[in-house]
N, C-alpha and C positions, 0 to 999 in steps of 0.2 A: 755328844754321843749322838747317831744319825738315828732315827725313826722314820717309820713309814707305814702305810695302811695296805691293807688286804682288802679287795672287793669283798668278799663274803665272812670272813672270819672275824674282823675288826683289826687294831692297832696291832702290830708289832714291835719289840723292843729289842737293839741292838746290841750285844755284850761281848765286850772284848775278853777272850780268853786266854790268849797266848800271843808271842812273838815269834818271827821266824824271818828267815833271809831267802833270798833267791840267787843261786850259783848259776854261772855261765858253763854249763859242762860242754868239755870237748873229745873227740877222740880222734887222735893224733898218732901213730906209731911211733912208740920210741922218745915221747912227750908225756909224762905221766905228771909233772909238776913244774910249776916256773914261769908258764905261759903269763904272758902280759897284755892285757887290754886294755885301752883307753874307752873313755865312755862314747866318743865321738866313732871310734872304729866299731864300736858294737851296733850305732845305730846305723852305720855305713851296711856292716854285714846284714843286717835285718831290712835295708831298705833296697840291698841287692847292687849298691854300690861297689863293695869289694866282693870277688868272688872266688878267688884262691887265697889260699894259706900263705903262699909266699909275696903276696902281694905288698909292695914296698911300705904302706901304711903298718902293717902286722911284724914287716922283717926288721924295721928300724926299731921298733920296741924289744925284739928280741934277738940282739946279734949272738948270744952263746947258746941259743933255744934252735935255731935255724929252723923256722917252720917248712914244711915240705911242699914242693910242687905240686896241690893237691886240691883239686875244687871244693869248694865248701858248701856242704848240704845244710841248710839253716831249717830247724825243727822248732815248731810252736805247738802249742795246746789249741787243739779245736772246739774242746768243750769251754764253757763258761767256767773261769776260777778267777779266785783273788790272785793267784800267782801272777796271770795274764794282765789284770788290773796293776799291778804295783812295778810289773816289768815295762808296761808301757806307759805309765806313769814318769818312770825313772827316764825312759826315753824323750816323754815330751817336755821334760822339765829344763833338759839343756839344748834340745835339737827342736828348732823352727819348724825345718823340711818333716821331721816326724810329725811333730804337733797338728800341720797342716795337713799332710797327706794321708794321717792312719789315726793319731790322735790316742786317748785313754780310754778303756774299757775292760771289762771283764770277758768280751769278744770283739776284737776287730776284723777289719779285713786287712790280711796281711798281704802286702806287696809282691812277697814270694814265699817261698819254704814249704815244707813237708807238714803235715797236722798229725798229731799223736793226742790219744784220748787220756787225760789226767797225768800225773808225773810219772806214774808207771809207762805209760805209751811215749811219750818223749823220753825218759831215759832207755826204753826199748830201743827207740830208734836212734839214738847218738850212739849207743853200745854196739849196736848191729854194723854201722854205717861208717867205715873210714871218711875220715874229713867233717864228720857233722859238729853240729854246734846246737844247742839247745838252754833254754832256762828251765830250771827245776830248783825246787823248793830245797833248802839245807838239809832238813831232815833226810830228805829222800837220797841226796847225794851220798850222805855221810854212810847211811845204811848201806848201799849198795856200792860203796867205796869206788866212785867215780872221779875222774879227773875233772877238775876244774880252774877256771883262770883267775889271776890275781888282776882284780879289777881297779882302773883308778877312780877314786873318790872326788868330789868336789874340790878338796883342799890339795888334789894332785897326788895324794900317796897313794900307792898301789896295795890292795887288802885282799886276803881271801874272806868269804863270809865264814862265820863262827859266831860262837855262843855270846863270845866277848865282845866282838864288830857290833852284833845287832845290838845288845845290850848298852852299847855306845849312843849306838842313835836315838834309842828310845830315852836315855840318859840326857840329852843336850837338846832335845825339843820340848817344849809345854806342850800341853793338849788340850783342847777345849772341847765344847760339848758338839761342836760342828767340824774340827779339824783333828784328826788323828794321824796325819800322815807323816812318816818319818823317811819318807824318800830323799835320797840326795842331800843329806843334812850338811852342814859345812864344816863338821869339825875333823882334824885329821886321823881319829883312830875310827870315825863311823864307817861302816860299809853302806855303800847308796843304795842298795836296793833291798831294804827292810820294810817288815810291815807286820800290823797285827792280824790276828785271824779271829773271827768273830763266830759267836751263834745267836741265832735268831730265835725269839719263842712269842707266842701271843701273849699280850697284856691280860687279857681274859681267856685262860684256858677253858674249852668246853668243859672239863672234867674238873672239878674245883679241889678234888682230893691228889689227882695227880700232880696239877699244877701245882700244888703244896709241896708235895715231893719233889717236884721238878726243880722246884725254886731253892728247895733246901740243898739240892746236889749243884747248884748251882753255885751256891754261896760257898759253899766247900770250894769248888773249883778254882773258884776267883781268889780266894784267902788261902787256907791250908794245903789245898792241891798244888799250888804253883810251885810246892818242892819237888814236884816229880817231873817239871818241865824239862830240867836239863837232861835228865836221863833218857828221854826220847829225842834229846837233839833241838828242842825249844828253849826259847826264853821266857823268864817270868817276868810276870808284868809288873812296872814300875809302882810302889806306893799308892802314888797319886790317882792312876789308872785303875788298882784295885779298887779303891773308896768310892771312884765314880761307877764300875761295875754294880759294886752293892747298892748304888744309889738307885741305878736304872732297874735293879733286881727288886727294888723296896714298893716299885709300882705296879708289881704284878698282883692281879688281884683274884 
């Protein structure tokens, strides 16, 4: 589990609190469901190499869907975000060109695309723009009833992001104190853009009483509170990760 230091307030602790997925949302008239995209096609769209929806690379994947002769408007997050981090980590995992030209980060220099702030900004631009595509957190996709693609995973299977496919990604890859990545795992039932969400707390809070209360709340959140995750379209932490989260919280002073 990663830790870092703050120059003024001291050491901080990072605690995993839930799991989620990142879906590839799109706005294509008449195509609500069923659009398939490979990992390579998504990378080429975001690299600016595929610019129209009826490009052969997309059309051959979707013979019964018939993507229209329409320009692709690519949308990204312009603010720093964990959503951007796991999306760019996913692309870097299999695309040497993406890894070299753009890389992985909470904020990157996008080759092309229009920026929106937060999931709400990206979803708003996608919903307002015919031909748009954007990466958006699963919970936000479900709450806003958006269209999103079937994405090919490392095993070659096309999957929608869902509670079950994200949970499968978490269940099949062991985590360590330094590696919590579950992006692009090997299993056939795993959605490839999945990841943990984190809370960052000071190891030694300035107000001990408030720190104690916060510690109690966080311990509830990573244990009993996990039962709420599914009701808000997130995924509960695996048991071993719950224990690691409690171990880190025990370090608060």
